[in-house]
N, C-alpha and C positions, 0 to 999 in steps of 0.2 A: 376040808382038804385044801392044801396049798398047791398052787401051780407055779411053775417057773414062767418067766415072760414068754419063752419059746412055746411052752405047752399051752398057755392061755391064748397066744396068737393062733396056734394051730386049731384050737377049739373054735375060735371066732371064725376062722376061715371055713371050717366044716359047717358051722351054723349058717353062714352066709350062702355057701354053695347049696345047702339043703333048702334054704328059703327060696333062693333063685330058681332051683329046679322045680319046686312045688308051684311057684308062681308062673313059671314058663309053661308048665303043663296045663295049668288052668287057662292061661291066655290062649294057648294053642287050641284047646278044645272049644273055647268061645269063638275064636275066629273061624274054625272049621264049621261050626254050627251056623254062624252068621252067613258065611259064603254059600252054604247049602240052602239057606232059607230065601235067598234072592231069586227073583225071576229075571234071569238074564235074557235080554232080547236077542234075536238072531242077527239084527243089524243095528248099527249106530250111525247117525248122520255125521258127515265130514264137516268139521267146523269151518273149513275153507270152501265148502260147496262141492258139487259133483256127486259122483256115485257114493253110496254109503260104504262104511266098513262092515265086513261080514264076520260073524263068529267062525273062526277057522279051526281053532284047537283049544285044548285046555293045557295049561302049563303050570309048573311048580314055581311059586313065588316065595323067595326066601326074604323074610322081613327081620331086620335087626331091631329088637326092642330093648327096653331097659333091663329085662330079665333074661336076655339072651336071644338067639335066633329062633324063629319059628317059621315053619314052611306050610303053605296051604296051596290048594289047587284053584286056579282062577282062569276065567275065560280070556282068550287073546283074540282081538278083532284085527283083521288084516285087509289090506287093499294094495293092489299092485303099484309098486313104485313109491310106497309110503311106509313110514315106520309104524309098527303095530301099535294098537291102542289097548291099554289095560285099565278100564274104568275103575277097577278096585283100588288102584293107587290113589286116585283123587278122592274116592269115597272114604278111604281110611286116612287121608292126609299124609300120605307117604311122600318122601323126597329121596331119590336114589335108593329106594327100598329101605329107608330108615324111618322109624316111627316118629310121631310128633315129639315125644318126650326126649328121645335121643337127639333129635334136631335141636331142641332147646338146650340140652347139655353141650352140644357142639358149639352152639352160638355163645353160650355163657363162658365156656372155658377158652373158646377161640379168640375172644377179645382180651383175655387176660394173659395168655401165654402164646409164644410162637407155636406154630402148628405141630412141630415135631414133639416138643414137651407135652403139648395138649394131647397128642395121640397116646403118649406114655401114661399120662395121668388118668385118662379115661380107662385105659386097660388095667392099671394097677388099682385105682380107687373105686371105679364103677364096674369093672369086669366087662367092659364094652370095647370091642375091637373095631375101631374106625380108623381108616388110613388118614394121614395128614392131608392128602390131596382132597379127600372127601370133606374133611373138616373145613378146609379152605373154601370149597365150592358152596357148602351149606352156609357159611358165614357171609360170603359174597351175595348169595341169593336172598338171605334174610335181610341184609342191609339194603339191597335194591327194593325189596318189598316195603321196608319201613319208609324209604324215601318216597315211594309212590303213594303210600298211605297218607303221608304228611301233605300231599298236594290236594287232598280232598277234605280239608278242614271245613266244618260247618256246625253251627249250633243245632241242638236237637229240635225236632218239630215242636211247635207251640211253646218254645222256650220264652218268647217275648223279648222285650228290650233288656239287655244286660245292665245291671246297676253298678257292679264293681268287678274288678279283675285283680288277681294277685299272680305275679309272675315270679317263680323261684328259679334261679339260674345257678349253674355250677359248671366246672370244668374238671378234667381228670387227666389220666395218662393211659395210653393204650399202645400196645406193640403192634405195628402193621408191617406190611411188606416194604414200606418205605422207612422203617424204623419207628421209634417212639414218637407219638403225636398226641395232641390234646383234643379229645372229644368234648363238645360243648352241648349242654342240655338246658332246656327251658321247660318248666312245667307251668302251664297256663290254666288257672282256675277262674271261671266266670260264674257270677251269681246273679239271679234276677231278683225282683222285688219280693218274691215269696220265699227266697232262700234256696231255691233250686240251683244246683251246681252242675257245671259241665267242665270236664277236665280234658286238656289236650297236652300232648308232649311233642316237643320239637327237638331233634338232636342231629348232629352232624359232626364229622371230623374235618373242620374247616377253620380258617382264620376268624378272629373276632369280628372284623368289619363285615365279612361276608355273612357270618352268623346273624349279626344284628340286622342286616338287610333282609334275611329270610324271616326273622322274628317280627320285624315291623310289618312286612307283607302279610304274615299270618294273622297278626292282630287286626290289620285292616280288613282282611278277608272275613274274619269273624265278627267284624263290627265292634271291636273292643278298643280300638286306638283312641277313641274320643271319650272313653269313660272318665267321669270326673273323680270317681273313687278308684284309684289305681295305685298299686304298691309293688315295688320290686324288692325281692329278698335275695341276698347273696352273702358270700363269706368275706366280703370286703375287697375282693379283687377289683382292680381299677377298670378292667374291661367290662365289668358288670355295673357297678353303682355309678361311677362317673359318667359312663356312656349313657346310662338310663336317664340320669338327670339332664343330659344334653338333649336327648330325643323326646323325653316326656317330662317337661318341667313341672307339670301338675301332679306328678306321681310322688308318693312317699318313698 
Protein backbone atom coordinates (compact mmCIF):
# COMPACT_ATOMS: atom_id res chain seq x y z
CA UNK A 1 0.00 0.00 0.00
CA UNK A 2 1.31 3.44 -0.93
CA UNK A 3 0.80 6.45 1.26
CA UNK A 4 0.99 10.07 0.30
CA UNK A 5 3.36 12.19 2.37
CA UNK A 6 0.37 13.68 4.19
CA UNK A 7 -1.05 10.25 4.96
CA UNK A 8 2.30 8.93 6.17
CA UNK A 9 2.80 11.94 8.40
CA UNK A 10 -0.65 11.46 9.89
CA UNK A 11 0.07 7.81 10.66
CA UNK A 12 3.34 8.79 12.31
CA UNK A 13 1.53 11.39 14.40
CA UNK A 14 -1.02 8.81 15.53
CA UNK A 15 1.70 6.27 16.36
CA UNK A 16 3.61 8.82 18.43
CA UNK A 17 0.47 9.89 20.27
CA UNK A 18 -0.42 6.25 20.99
CA UNK A 19 3.09 5.51 22.27
CA UNK A 20 3.14 8.64 24.43
CA UNK A 21 -0.23 7.84 25.96
CA UNK A 22 0.78 4.25 26.76
CA UNK A 23 4.04 5.43 28.33
CA UNK A 24 2.29 8.24 30.21
CA UNK A 25 -0.17 5.78 31.78
CA UNK A 26 2.65 3.47 32.81
CA UNK A 27 4.61 6.33 34.38
CA UNK A 28 1.49 7.62 36.12
CA UNK A 29 0.75 4.23 37.69
CA UNK A 30 4.38 3.81 38.78
CA UNK A 31 4.44 7.23 40.47
CA UNK A 32 1.14 6.62 42.26
CA UNK A 33 2.41 3.27 43.52
CA UNK A 34 5.68 4.85 44.68
CA UNK A 35 3.95 7.72 46.50
CA UNK A 36 1.61 5.31 48.33
CA UNK A 37 4.51 3.10 49.40
CA UNK A 38 6.30 5.93 51.22
CA UNK A 39 6.05 6.39 54.98
CA UNK A 40 5.47 10.11 55.16
CA UNK A 41 6.34 11.55 58.59
CA UNK A 42 4.00 13.91 60.41
CA UNK A 43 6.76 16.50 60.81
CA UNK A 44 9.83 17.68 58.92
CA UNK A 45 12.68 19.68 60.47
CA UNK A 46 13.12 23.26 59.35
CA UNK A 47 16.52 23.56 57.59
CA UNK A 48 16.84 27.03 59.14
CA UNK A 49 16.01 25.86 62.65
CA UNK A 50 13.04 26.53 64.86
CA UNK A 51 9.79 24.64 65.01
CA UNK A 52 9.28 21.87 62.45
CA UNK A 53 7.03 21.85 59.43
CA UNK A 54 3.89 19.80 59.99
CA UNK A 55 1.95 17.66 57.56
CA UNK A 56 -1.03 19.91 56.83
CA UNK A 57 -2.76 18.48 53.80
CA UNK A 58 -2.50 16.40 50.66
CA UNK A 59 -2.33 18.22 47.34
CA UNK A 60 -2.34 17.34 43.66
CA UNK A 61 1.07 17.77 42.06
CA UNK A 62 1.15 18.03 38.27
CA UNK A 63 4.46 16.85 36.86
CA UNK A 64 5.56 17.56 33.31
CA UNK A 65 7.39 14.50 31.96
CA UNK A 66 8.77 13.61 28.53
CA UNK A 67 5.60 11.61 27.84
CA UNK A 68 3.23 14.30 28.97
CA UNK A 69 1.78 15.61 32.25
CA UNK A 70 1.04 13.24 35.11
CA UNK A 71 -0.69 14.12 38.37
CA UNK A 72 -0.21 12.49 41.76
CA UNK A 73 -1.30 13.21 45.32
CA UNK A 74 1.56 14.29 47.59
CA UNK A 75 1.91 15.57 51.17
CA UNK A 76 2.35 19.27 51.83
CA UNK A 77 4.17 20.37 55.00
CA UNK A 78 3.43 23.84 56.30
CA UNK A 79 4.58 26.30 58.90
CA UNK A 80 3.21 29.74 59.74
CA UNK A 81 4.94 32.48 57.80
CA UNK A 82 6.92 30.05 55.61
CA UNK A 83 6.48 28.59 52.15
CA UNK A 84 5.14 25.03 52.24
CA UNK A 85 7.50 22.09 51.76
CA UNK A 86 6.88 19.23 49.35
CA UNK A 87 9.69 16.71 49.88
CA UNK A 88 8.52 14.65 46.92
CA UNK A 89 9.87 17.33 44.57
CA UNK A 90 13.44 16.85 45.81
CA UNK A 91 13.02 13.07 46.00
CA UNK A 92 12.02 12.92 42.33
CA UNK A 93 14.53 15.54 41.18
CA UNK A 94 11.82 17.97 40.06
CA UNK A 95 12.43 21.61 39.24
CA UNK A 96 9.39 23.87 38.75
CA UNK A 97 7.36 20.61 38.64
CA UNK A 98 9.41 19.50 35.61
CA UNK A 99 10.96 16.03 35.42
CA UNK A 100 14.75 15.57 35.17
CA UNK A 101 14.60 14.53 31.51
CA UNK A 102 12.52 17.56 30.53
CA UNK A 103 15.00 19.74 32.42
CA UNK A 104 17.77 18.18 30.35
CA UNK A 105 15.88 18.91 27.13
CA UNK A 106 15.30 22.52 28.22
CA UNK A 107 18.99 22.93 28.97
CA UNK A 108 20.11 21.33 25.70
CA UNK A 109 17.80 23.30 23.42
CA UNK A 110 18.00 26.47 25.52
CA UNK A 111 21.69 26.94 24.75
CA UNK A 112 21.18 26.40 21.03
CA UNK A 113 18.13 28.59 20.37
CA UNK A 114 16.55 31.76 21.75
CA UNK A 115 13.92 30.84 24.31
CA UNK A 116 10.88 31.59 22.13
CA UNK A 117 11.98 29.27 19.28
CA UNK A 118 13.09 26.75 21.92
CA UNK A 119 9.55 26.75 23.33
CA UNK A 120 8.16 26.12 19.85
CA UNK A 121 10.66 23.34 19.07
CA UNK A 122 9.89 21.48 22.27
CA UNK A 123 6.17 21.65 21.54
CA UNK A 124 6.44 20.61 17.88
CA UNK A 125 9.22 18.02 18.06
CA UNK A 126 8.90 16.58 21.56
CA UNK A 127 5.24 17.41 22.28
CA UNK A 128 6.26 19.11 25.51
CA UNK A 129 4.67 22.42 26.46
CA UNK A 130 7.18 24.49 28.45
CA UNK A 131 6.99 28.28 28.51
CA UNK A 132 9.98 30.32 27.35
CA UNK A 133 10.27 31.87 30.82
CA UNK A 134 10.53 28.41 32.40
CA UNK A 135 13.16 27.34 29.87
CA UNK A 136 15.08 30.49 30.77
CA UNK A 137 14.88 29.75 34.52
CA UNK A 138 15.92 26.12 34.07
CA UNK A 139 18.92 27.08 31.92
CA UNK A 140 20.06 29.71 34.43
CA UNK A 141 19.72 27.30 37.36
CA UNK A 142 21.57 24.50 35.56
CA UNK A 143 24.33 26.95 34.67
CA UNK A 144 24.71 28.12 38.27
CA UNK A 145 24.85 24.52 39.49
CA UNK A 146 27.54 23.69 36.93
CA UNK A 147 29.61 26.66 38.12
CA UNK A 148 29.29 25.56 41.74
CA UNK A 149 30.22 21.99 40.83
CA UNK A 150 33.40 23.20 39.15
CA UNK A 151 34.54 24.82 42.41
CA UNK A 152 34.78 21.40 44.07
CA UNK A 153 37.39 19.75 41.84
CA UNK A 154 39.46 17.01 43.48
CA UNK A 155 41.03 13.73 42.44
CA UNK A 156 39.29 10.50 43.51
CA UNK A 157 40.24 8.92 46.81
CA UNK A 158 43.38 6.75 46.65
CA UNK A 159 44.14 8.02 43.15
CA UNK A 160 47.77 8.63 44.06
CA UNK A 161 50.19 10.92 42.28
CA UNK A 162 49.10 11.80 38.73
CA UNK A 163 51.62 10.87 36.07
CA UNK A 164 50.20 12.59 33.02
CA UNK A 165 47.42 14.93 32.02
CA UNK A 166 45.71 15.67 28.70
CA UNK A 167 43.67 18.85 28.27
CA UNK A 168 41.31 19.08 25.30
CA UNK A 169 40.02 22.61 24.64
CA UNK A 170 37.50 24.13 22.28
CA UNK A 171 35.13 27.03 21.84
CA UNK A 172 31.78 27.47 20.15
CA UNK A 173 28.88 29.85 19.65
CA UNK A 174 25.79 30.16 21.82
CA UNK A 175 22.90 32.60 21.77
CA UNK A 176 22.39 34.36 25.12
CA UNK A 177 20.38 37.26 26.52
CA UNK A 178 23.36 39.43 25.54
CA UNK A 179 23.50 38.06 21.99
CA UNK A 180 25.84 35.48 20.48
CA UNK A 181 28.82 34.66 22.68
CA UNK A 182 31.61 32.07 22.75
CA UNK A 183 31.45 29.33 25.39
CA UNK A 184 34.82 27.80 26.21
CA UNK A 185 35.39 24.22 27.26
CA UNK A 186 38.29 22.25 28.69
CA UNK A 187 38.22 18.49 29.25
CA UNK A 188 40.94 17.46 31.71
CA UNK A 189 41.99 13.81 31.82
CA UNK A 190 44.50 12.76 34.47
CA UNK A 191 46.16 9.34 34.68
CA UNK A 192 48.15 7.69 37.46
CA UNK A 193 50.96 5.14 37.13
CA UNK A 194 48.47 2.25 36.99
CA UNK A 195 46.52 3.77 34.12
CA UNK A 196 43.57 4.81 36.26
CA UNK A 197 41.91 7.90 34.82
CA UNK A 198 39.99 10.81 36.27
CA UNK A 199 38.10 13.23 34.01
CA UNK A 200 37.01 16.78 34.78
CA UNK A 201 35.23 19.39 32.67
CA UNK A 202 35.61 23.14 32.94
CA UNK A 203 33.31 25.40 30.93
CA UNK A 204 32.18 29.01 30.98
CA UNK A 205 30.97 31.79 28.68
CA UNK A 206 33.84 34.19 29.36
CA UNK A 207 36.84 35.73 27.61
CA UNK A 208 39.92 33.67 26.77
CA UNK A 209 42.15 35.30 29.40
CA UNK A 210 39.63 34.78 32.19
CA UNK A 211 39.07 31.18 31.10
CA UNK A 212 42.80 30.48 31.19
CA UNK A 213 42.94 31.92 34.71
CA UNK A 214 40.21 29.49 35.78
CA UNK A 215 41.88 26.57 34.00
CA UNK A 216 45.30 27.18 35.55
CA UNK A 217 43.67 27.48 38.99
CA UNK A 218 41.81 24.19 38.41
CA UNK A 219 44.99 22.39 37.37
CA UNK A 220 46.76 23.68 40.49
CA UNK A 221 43.85 22.63 42.69
CA UNK A 222 44.03 19.14 41.22
CA UNK A 223 47.81 19.02 41.54
CA UNK A 224 48.22 18.61 37.78
CA UNK A 225 50.02 21.84 36.89
CA UNK A 226 53.49 20.34 37.48
CA UNK A 227 52.96 17.09 35.57
CA UNK A 228 55.96 16.41 33.31
CA UNK A 229 53.74 14.51 30.87
CA UNK A 230 51.24 17.14 29.78
CA UNK A 231 49.53 17.66 26.44
CA UNK A 232 47.07 20.20 25.09
CA UNK A 233 44.75 19.30 22.22
CA UNK A 234 42.89 21.96 20.24
CA UNK A 235 41.68 22.87 16.78
CA UNK A 236 44.53 25.29 16.12
CA UNK A 237 42.85 28.34 17.61
CA UNK A 238 45.45 30.83 18.84
CA UNK A 239 43.76 31.30 22.20
CA UNK A 240 44.38 27.59 22.88
CA UNK A 241 47.72 26.35 21.55
CA UNK A 242 49.78 29.55 21.64
CA UNK A 243 48.58 30.42 25.12
CA UNK A 244 49.15 26.84 26.32
CA UNK A 245 52.76 27.01 25.16
CA UNK A 246 53.27 30.26 27.08
CA UNK A 247 51.84 28.97 30.33
CA UNK A 248 53.07 25.37 30.19
CA UNK A 249 56.25 25.23 28.11
CA UNK A 250 56.84 21.59 29.16
CA UNK A 251 53.55 20.51 27.52
CA UNK A 252 53.18 18.96 24.10
